[in-house]
N, C-alpha and C positions, 0 to 999 in steps of 0.2 A: 478710594479703597474698594468700593463696590465694583468698579471697572476692573481693578486689578484681580479681584477674586473670580470674576467671570473669565478673564483671559489668562490667568496664571498657569504656566505649564506644569506646575506641581499640584494643581487642584485634583482632587480625587473624583474619579468617574467609574461607572460600572461598565463592564464588557457588554457589547451589544448583541453577542451571540446567545441565542435562547439556550437556557440550561446552565450557562456559565455564571458563577456567582462572584468572580474575581472583581476586586476593586483595585483600580491602578491609577497611577499618576497620568494625567492627560498626555504628558510628554512621551509616555511609554505605550500609548494606545496602539500605534502602528506595529511596534515590536511584538506586543501581546497578540494582536490580530494574526501575525505570522506564525504563531505557535499555539494559539488557543485550541484546546482539544475539542471544543464544542462548535468550532467553525465549520460550516458546510463547505465541502470541497468536492471537486470533480475527481474521479478516479484518474490517476496518472497514465493509465493504460488506454484512455479514451474509450472505455466500454459503454459510457453513457450513465453510469451509476453516480449519484450524488449522495455523499454520506458525511457524517461528522468525522473530523480528523482522528478522533480517538478509536474509530472503527476501521481505519485504513489497513492495518496489518491483517486483521481478520478477513477483510474483503479480498486481499491479495491471495489468501488461501483458497478462494473459490472463483476469483475472476477469470472469466473465459479468455481474456486476452493477456493474462500474466504469463511471462516467459518461465518455462520450467525445463528441467532436464528429463530425458527419457528415464523411465524407471530402471532401465538396464544400463544406465550411465556408468555405474561403478564396475559393471562387467565388461565394459568396452564400447557400448553404443554411445557415441559422443554427441548425439543429436540434442539440440536445445530448440525448443519449439513453444508456440503458445498453447495453453491448456486445451482450447477447444479442438486442436489438431492432434491431440495425443491419441485418441482412439484409432484414428485412420493410420497414424504412424505405427501403433502397436499391431494393427491388422496387416499393414504392408510389410512390416519387418519381422513378422512372427518367425519365420524360418531362420533368419539371421540371429534373432534373439535366442532361439532354441540352441543354435550353435554356440553362442556366447555362454549360455547357461551350462551346456555340457562341458565346454572347455573349463569353465570355472569349477566344476565338480571334479575334474581330473587333477586339478592343482591342490585339492584338499587332502 
């Protein structure tokens, strides 16, 4: 019986991720590990940031390697670029963006 308790796939175990208080059946450890909000993960954009999974969406709002649309996308500039290149794009396309803005004002 002692051997069974030590190896039973239904035995209760704690998540190994710091901060997580989940108690799970041993058989579900791998599944939980794949979705645990306290698991430390690397940014999917390969920016070098390591963070808890629960902060991933917040990180994407500031990650320099996140793909974003040009702020003038809805006006017609269909550029999609990584965030760190946005300032250079806005500077190089300032004249074209001005034209898009003026055209947009005419339609109102």
